[in-house]
PASEBA-1860 file (N, C-alpha, C; in nm, 3 decimals):
! residues 187
1> MHKPYLID> 6.291/7.594/-11.317/6.405/7.514/-11.290/6.444/7.518/-11.142 ~ 6.459/7.382/-11.108/6.488/7.378/-10.978/6.637/7.439/-10.930 ~ 6.665/7.524/-10.832/6.784/7.583/-10.777/6.879/7.467/-10.698 ~ 6.975/7.470/-10.730/7.068/7.363/-10.629/7.082/7.422/-10.516 ~ 7.068/7.337/-10.412/7.088/7.380/-10.260/7.245/7.398/-10.210 ~ 7.275/7.498/-10.200/7.406/7.526/-10.160/7.442/7.540/-10.012 ~ 7.540/7.467/-9.973/7.565/7.475/-9.829/7.692/7.535/-9.813 ~ 7.672/7.653/-9.707/7.800/7.704/-9.683/7.872/7.643/-9.541
9> PLDTMHEE> 8.011/7.607/-9.622/8.054/7.519/-9.521/8.087/7.580/-9.376 ~ 8.124/7.733/-9.374/8.158/7.780/-9.267/8.046/7.777/-9.160 ~ 7.891/7.774/-9.210/7.792/7.784/-9.157/7.735/7.662/-9.108 ~ 7.768/7.543/-9.158/7.730/7.385/-9.137/7.840/7.314/-9.072 ~ 7.951/7.333/-9.090/8.066/7.225/-9.042/8.086/7.238/-8.897 ~ 8.053/7.139/-8.836/8.099/7.124/-8.690/8.192/7.032/-8.686 ~ 8.258/7.026/-8.539/8.343/6.909/-8.551/8.332/6.783/-8.453 ~ 8.205/6.797/-8.411/8.140/6.672/-8.339/8.222/6.654/-8.249
17> CGVAAVYG> 8.242/6.534/-8.186/8.319/6.472/-8.093/8.459/6.412/-8.125 ~ 8.520/6.365/-8.011/8.652/6.273/-8.028/8.649/6.166/-7.961 ~ 8.679/6.043/-7.949/8.667/5.950/-7.899/8.787/5.885/-7.872 ~ 8.849/5.823/-7.770/9.000/5.752/-7.771/8.988/5.650/-7.684 ~ 9.072/5.523/-7.703/9.069/5.418/-7.653/9.219/5.381/-7.633 ~ 9.256/5.313/-7.517/9.403/5.230/-7.510/9.381/5.116/-7.449 ~ 9.449/5.012/-7.489/9.419/4.874/-7.457/9.553/4.793/-7.396 ~ 9.584/4.781/-7.279/9.700/4.697/-7.276/9.812/4.784/-7.225
25> HTDASRLT> 9.828/4.880/-7.166/9.941/4.972/-7.124/9.921/5.032/-6.966 ~ 10.035/5.008/-6.928/10.023/5.073/-6.796/10.015/5.206/-6.763 ~ 10.018/5.305/-6.870/9.995/5.440/-6.883/9.878/5.483/-6.958 ~ 9.753/5.383/-6.949/9.644/5.383/-7.042/9.592/5.526/-7.013 ~ 9.565/5.557/-6.895/9.488/5.714/-6.847/9.560/5.824/-6.924 ~ 9.693/5.805/-6.889/9.762/5.937/-6.932/9.783/5.940/-7.067 ~ 9.777/5.839/-7.160/9.794/5.804/-7.312/9.657/5.866/-7.356 ~ 9.560/5.827/-7.301/9.404/5.874/-7.330/9.401/6.005/-7.323
33> YLMLYALQ> 9.433/6.078/-7.213/9.448/6.224/-7.157/9.532/6.288/-7.308 ~ 9.639/6.227/-7.330/9.714/6.294/-7.451/9.647/6.279/-7.562 ~ 9.579/6.176/-7.591/9.502/6.172/-7.735/9.354/6.255/-7.731 ~ 9.331/6.287/-7.594/9.191/6.381/-7.616/9.252/6.516/-7.611 ~ 9.354/6.529/-7.566/9.426/6.681/-7.575/9.465/6.723/-7.748 ~ 9.504/6.606/-7.775/9.507/6.612/-7.944/9.378/6.634/-8.021 ~ 9.280/6.573/-7.978/9.146/6.582/-8.016/9.071/6.713/-7.953 ~ 9.112/6.761/-7.899/9.015/6.898/-7.844/8.966/6.962/-7.948
41> HRGQESAG> 9.010/6.987/-8.061/8.923/7.040/-8.162/8.801/6.991/-8.201 ~ 8.818/6.870/-8.159/8.656/6.800/-8.185/8.547/6.813/-8.096 ~ 8.592/6.893/-7.957/8.481/6.904/-7.899/8.548/6.991/-7.771 ~ 8.498/7.102/-7.716/8.565/7.150/-7.637/8.486/7.196/-7.516 ~ 8.345/7.145/-7.499/8.231/7.138/-7.411/8.267/7.063/-7.285 ~ 8.299/6.955/-7.312/8.334/6.869/-7.184/8.454/6.753/-7.220 ~ 8.510/6.686/-7.103/8.587/6.585/-7.129/8.575/6.474/-7.038 ~ 8.620/6.353/-7.078/8.597/6.238/-6.955/8.682/6.151/-7.002
49> IVSSNGHG> 8.734/6.057/-6.890/8.793/5.932/-6.916/8.761/5.831/-6.829 ~ 8.750/5.708/-6.832/8.704/5.584/-6.734/8.833/5.478/-6.787 ~ 8.896/5.452/-6.686/9.008/5.359/-6.671/8.960/5.235/-6.622 ~ 9.017/5.120/-6.659/8.976/4.976/-6.557/9.131/4.913/-6.536 ~ 9.110/4.873/-6.417/9.220/4.796/-6.370/9.187/4.641/-6.372 ~ 9.074/4.577/-6.419/9.052/4.462/-6.440/8.939/4.424/-6.334 ~ 8.942/4.518/-6.197/8.852/4.491/-6.107/8.730/4.601/-6.090 ~ 8.729/4.700/-6.158/8.674/4.812/-6.117/8.698/4.941/-6.235
57> FHVKTAMG> 8.618/5.041/-6.221/8.658/5.175/-6.292/8.700/5.277/-6.212 ~ 8.780/5.341/-6.253/8.831/5.494/-6.251/8.743/5.586/-6.336 ~ 8.689/5.667/-6.254/8.597/5.789/-6.362/8.631/5.912/-6.343 ~ 8.638/5.979/-6.454/8.656/6.146/-6.427/8.599/6.177/-6.531 ~ 8.459/6.271/-6.505/8.406/6.352/-6.636/8.371/6.501/-6.559 ~ 8.395/6.587/-6.671/8.361/6.712/-6.616/8.326/6.817/-6.741 ~ 8.264/6.926/-6.729/8.250/7.029/-6.820/8.383/7.108/-6.825 ~ 8.440/7.158/-6.951/8.549/7.200/-6.977/8.659/7.143/-7.070
65> LVNDVFDQ> 8.761/7.215/-7.069/8.877/7.147/-7.167/8.949/7.069/-7.124 ~ 9.021/6.977/-7.183/9.071/6.850/-7.114/9.191/6.886/-7.024 ~ 9.268/7.004/-7.049/9.381/7.030/-6.954/9.302/7.107/-6.839 ~ 9.184/7.154/-6.819/9.124/7.202/-6.724/9.053/7.089/-6.642 ~ 8.988/6.974/-6.704/8.964/6.861/-6.610/9.029/6.779/-6.555 ~ 9.162/6.741/-6.626/9.245/6.664/-6.578/9.395/6.721/-6.518 ~ 9.404/6.664/-6.409/9.556/6.717/-6.347/9.641/6.605/-6.317 ~ 9.761/6.606/-6.278/9.847/6.519/-6.243/9.780/6.409/-6.137
73> PTLDGMTG> 9.729/6.477/-5.996/9.709/6.393/-5.934/9.585/6.290/-5.964 ~ 9.488/6.361/-6.063/9.368/6.289/-6.099/9.446/6.180/-6.192 ~ 9.504/6.183/-6.263/9.561/6.102/-6.378/9.623/5.990/-6.285 ~ 9.707/6.036/-6.194/9.790/5.924/-6.107/9.710/5.847/-6.040 ~ 9.586/5.868/-6.011/9.479/5.778/-5.939/9.384/5.712/-6.047 ~ 9.404/5.726/-6.163/9.322/5.637/-6.257/9.417/5.548/-6.312 ~ 9.444/5.437/-6.237/9.518/5.342/-6.249/9.430/5.223/-6.359 ~ 9.532/5.146/-6.404/9.467/5.022/-6.499/9.535/5.042/-6.646
81> KHAIGHVR> 9.535/4.922/-6.691/9.593/4.912/-6.848/9.478/4.925/-6.955 ~ 9.373/4.983/-6.924/9.272/5.010/-7.026/9.204/5.152/-6.995 ~ 9.180/5.210/-7.099/9.112/5.312/-7.081/9.047/5.353/-7.199 ~ 8.919/5.433/-7.212/8.849/5.531/-7.313/8.836/5.665/-7.253 ~ 8.808/5.738/-7.351/8.790/5.899/-7.321/8.716/5.960/-7.428 ~ 8.672/6.087/-7.428/8.556/6.160/-7.510/8.599/6.325/-7.461 ~ 8.586/6.361/-7.577/8.542/6.524/-7.567/8.426/6.533/-7.651 ~ 8.369/6.637/-7.600/8.214/6.663/-7.658/8.204/6.797/-7.711
89> YSTAGGSH> 8.148/6.787/-7.839/8.076/6.920/-7.888/7.928/6.862/-7.894 ~ 7.811/6.883/-7.865/7.684/6.861/-7.840/7.626/6.876/-8.000 ~ 7.587/6.782/-8.030/7.522/6.742/-8.142/7.383/6.696/-8.117 ~ 7.363/6.598/-8.023/7.243/6.552/-7.975/7.242/6.563/-7.834 ~ 7.113/6.606/-7.762/7.140/6.662/-7.615/7.192/6.777/-7.592 ~ 7.183/6.854/-7.481/7.235/6.966/-7.456/7.383/6.983/-7.406 ~ 7.432/7.088/-7.361/7.543/7.117/-7.286/7.500/7.106/-7.153 ~ 7.524/6.969/-7.093/7.477/6.989/-6.962/7.565/6.867/-6.901
97> LSNVQPIV> 7.613/6.856/-6.767/7.703/6.765/-6.693/7.655/6.624/-6.725 ~ 7.504/6.596/-6.703/7.473/6.469/-6.750/7.490/6.414/-6.886 ~ 7.555/6.506/-6.962/7.542/6.462/-7.106/7.725/6.438/-7.108 ~ 7.786/6.423/-7.017/7.921/6.419/-7.052/7.957/6.256/-7.033 ~ 8.044/6.228/-7.124/8.083/6.109/-7.158/8.240/6.079/-7.114 ~ 8.272/5.945/-7.126/8.201/5.852/-7.091/8.085/5.823/-7.022 ~ 8.008/5.759/-7.028/7.884/5.722/-6.970/7.875/5.569/-6.908 ~ 7.884/5.555/-6.785/7.916/5.409/-6.702/7.754/5.382/-6.663
105> ATTGNGRL> 7.712/5.263/-6.678/7.611/5.178/-6.647/7.636/5.036/-6.598 ~ 7.542/5.011/-6.534/7.524/4.844/-6.492/7.415/4.788/-6.549 ~ 7.423/4.668/-6.606/7.327/4.605/-6.685/7.361/4.464/-6.649 ~ 7.229/4.372/-6.702/7.252/4.242/-6.678/7.360/4.165/-6.729 ~ 7.439/4.227/-6.827/7.546/4.184/-6.908/7.677/4.232/-6.856 ~ 7.647/4.311/-6.744/7.791/4.360/-6.666/7.788/4.518/-6.671 ~ 7.886/4.556/-6.596/7.915/4.706/-6.606/7.992/4.736/-6.723 ~ 7.967/4.832/-6.759/8.048/4.908/-6.893/8.052/5.037/-6.892
113> AVAHNGNL> 8.121/5.099/-6.966/8.141/5.248/-7.007/8.149/5.260/-7.171 ~ 8.063/5.370/-7.237/8.066/5.410/-7.328/8.115/5.535/-7.377 ~ 8.175/5.551/-7.481/8.194/5.668/-7.538/8.167/5.693/-7.684 ~ 8.098/5.786/-7.743/8.045/5.782/-7.870/8.056/5.906/-7.938 ~ 8.066/5.901/-8.097/8.092/6.006/-8.183/7.976/5.950/-8.294 ~ 7.909/6.075/-8.358/7.824/6.030/-8.473/7.671/6.072/-8.430 ~ 7.615/6.020/-8.537/7.457/6.058/-8.564/7.380/5.921/-8.566 ~ 7.294/5.901/-8.463/7.204/5.811/-8.448/7.073/5.867/-8.508
121> TNAFAIRK> 7.058/5.841/-8.639/6.949/5.911/-8.720/6.814/5.853/-8.654 ~ 6.800/5.735/-8.618/6.649/5.702/-8.533/6.666/5.694/-8.410 ~ 6.764/5.759/-8.322/6.761/5.773/-8.169/6.614/5.823/-8.118 ~ 6.584/5.923/-8.173/6.422/5.989/-8.115/6.338/5.894/-8.085 ~ 6.308/5.819/-8.214/6.227/5.698/-8.253/6.232/5.588/-8.157 ~ 6.386/5.523/-8.119/6.370/5.414/-8.052/6.361/5.481/-7.901 ~ 6.439/5.604/-7.859/6.371/5.650/-7.725/6.252/5.646/-7.696 ~ 6.179/5.723/-7.791/6.038/5.724/-7.761/5.948/5.599/-7.750
129> KLEDEGTI> 6.004/5.474/-7.807/5.945/5.330/-7.780/6.008/5.318/-7.662 ~ 6.130/5.330/-7.618/6.176/5.286/-7.501/6.104/5.342/-7.378 ~ 6.089/5.475/-7.402/5.997/5.565/-7.269/5.891/5.505/-7.259 ~ 5.815/5.467/-7.356/5.667/5.411/-7.375/5.658/5.298/-7.291 ~ 5.777/5.221/-7.313/5.779/5.086/-7.222/5.837/5.101/-7.113 ~ 5.860/5.216/-7.049/5.883/5.234/-6.916/6.019/5.254/-6.867 ~ 6.127/5.276/-7.001/6.271/5.298/-6.971/6.280/5.420/-6.931 ~ 6.388/5.449/-6.833/6.394/5.587/-6.751/6.540/5.621/-6.816
137> FQTNSDTE> 6.551/5.747/-6.873/6.698/5.813/-6.914/6.727/5.896/-6.814 ~ 6.870/5.903/-6.806/6.925/6.012/-6.718/6.995/6.112/-6.785 ~ 7.005/6.106/-6.932/7.076/6.199/-6.998/6.966/6.242/-7.122 ~ 6.977/6.358/-7.196/6.915/6.344/-7.312/6.997/6.353/-7.429 ~ 7.127/6.243/-7.433/7.186/6.223/-7.531/7.165/6.095/-7.613 ~ 7.178/6.084/-7.722/7.174/5.965/-7.819/7.233/5.835/-7.780 ~ 7.345/5.883/-7.695/7.443/5.777/-7.665/7.383/5.674/-7.564 ~ 7.300/5.735/-7.470/7.232/5.677/-7.387/7.125/5.523/-7.438
145> VILHLFAK> 7.076/5.560/-7.553/6.987/5.484/-7.635/7.070/5.338/-7.634 ~ 7.179/5.349/-7.689/7.257/5.226/-7.698/7.275/5.157/-7.573 ~ 7.302/5.248/-7.473/7.307/5.144/-7.344/7.175/5.066/-7.324 ~ 7.048/5.145/-7.333/6.938/5.067/-7.293/6.907/4.957/-7.405 ~ 6.941/4.963/-7.514/6.925/4.870/-7.624/7.011/4.736/-7.586 ~ 7.150/4.776/-7.532/7.205/4.667/-7.511/7.153/4.597/-7.337 ~ 7.114/4.687/-7.278/7.072/4.636/-7.152/6.938/4.556/-7.158 ~ 6.858/4.585/-7.255/6.735/4.517/-7.265/6.756/4.411/-7.387
153> SKKHGFVP> 6.861/4.357/-7.422/6.909/4.252/-7.512/6.866/4.150/-7.446 ~ 6.827/4.038/-7.524/6.800/3.894/-7.485/6.912/3.804/-7.495 ~ 7.026/3.886/-7.566/7.170/3.803/-7.576/7.218/3.818/-7.456 ~ 7.273/3.699/-7.452/7.376/3.671/-7.318/7.527/3.699/-7.360 ~ 7.613/3.769/-7.296/7.738/3.816/-7.296/7.749/3.943/-7.369 ~ 7.857/4.006/-7.350/7.906/4.122/-7.407/7.864/4.130/-7.558 ~ 7.955/4.111/-7.619/7.959/4.095/-7.770/7.825/4.065/-7.854 ~ 7.756/3.948/-7.796/7.603/3.921/-7.872/7.496/4.030/-7.834
161> ALLDALRK> 7.510/4.083/-7.687/7.420/4.186/-7.664/7.436/4.307/-7.744 ~ 7.560/4.365/-7.775/7.597/4.478/-7.805/7.580/4.467/-7.968 ~ 7.602/4.349/-8.033/7.586/4.342/-8.185/7.413/4.360/-8.163 ~ 7.329/4.276/-8.107/7.193/4.292/-8.089/7.154/4.435/-8.113 ~ 7.208/4.520/-8.002/7.175/4.658/-7.999/7.210/4.723/-8.107 ~ 7.322/4.709/-8.176/7.379/4.761/-8.275/7.294/4.754/-8.382 ~ 7.238/4.653/-8.449/7.170/4.616/-8.544/7.036/4.707/-8.526 ~ 6.996/4.771/-8.417/6.877/4.837/-8.412/6.873/4.972/-8.430
169> VEGAYCFV> 7.005/5.016/-8.465/7.029/5.184/-8.491/7.082/5.202/-8.615 ~ 7.041/5.324/-8.657/7.090/5.355/-8.808/7.156/5.496/-8.757 ~ 7.253/5.505/-8.910/7.332/5.646/-8.874/7.473/5.605/-8.880 ~ 7.565/5.704/-8.878/7.715/5.687/-8.888/7.775/5.699/-8.755 ~ 7.857/5.612/-8.702/7.876/5.649/-8.545/8.025/5.558/-8.528 ~ 8.083/5.591/-8.425/8.164/5.531/-8.353/8.140/5.529/-8.207 ~ 8.186/5.383/-8.173/8.164/5.373/-8.006/8.300/5.305/-7.947 ~ 8.330/5.354/-7.837/8.435/5.267/-7.783/8.377/5.238/-7.634
177> FITKKRRA> 8.368/5.096/-7.608/8.339/5.034/-7.482/8.464/5.004/-7.395 ~ 8.453/4.972/-7.265/8.516/4.929/-7.167/8.416/4.838/-7.084 ~ 8.468/4.749/-7.025/8.413/4.666/-6.897/8.506/4.608/-6.839 ~ 8.473/4.554/-6.715/8.544/4.502/-6.640/8.650/4.374/-6.716 ~ 8.590/4.286/-6.764/8.636/4.177/-6.837/8.696/4.201/-6.959 ~ 8.629/4.306/-7.030/8.694/4.313/-7.184/8.644/4.445/-7.234 ~ 8.759/4.504/-7.313/8.747/4.609/-7.406/8.736/4.573/-7.536 ~ 8.631/4.681/-7.601/8.584/4.645/-7.729/8.569/4.800/-7.803
185> GGA> 8.618/4.807/-7.933/8.593/4.915/-7.996/8.503/4.875/-8.097 ~ 8.438/4.976/-8.175/8.332/4.946/-8.293/8.310/5.056/-8.368 ~ 8.273/5.039/-8.504/8.234/5.149/-8.576/8.138/5.088/-8.663
END
């Protein structure tokens, strides 16, 4: 007779990461900070916020707890009505500064930042294929796979290129994105 596989919840449960986004508020960075502070239990390894004023990004990412990464002068300098943020518990990729999110990239479809929580179950296979095609990765996080799929998409425009990229990944995930012109969230 086959024995049931028992899972010890204390042995296997991990909180993963936390993502936050604010759209259209003059205190977007400060509100994002407060959301990340409330989500601190989801990840205590690193924290980051990217805000946009419609003309460019303000970026702050670092290893550590939310209240250690951000102080009042930093938040005062992160102007803009739109912001995304991330607290990390590493499930894919290691505990390294290069894996702190949000990740900012410039592509043919524009400059964007992304924060991600979840598990892309086919990320390793996609990454291997992209590396075989000459793609250079800066992190060992599966989040960067989405950025490369977005950048390589033949679709024009943010939403069509993003949908094209998302159709290629499998798993359970949540992403928040911010661009110079458009903010979008997705799950």
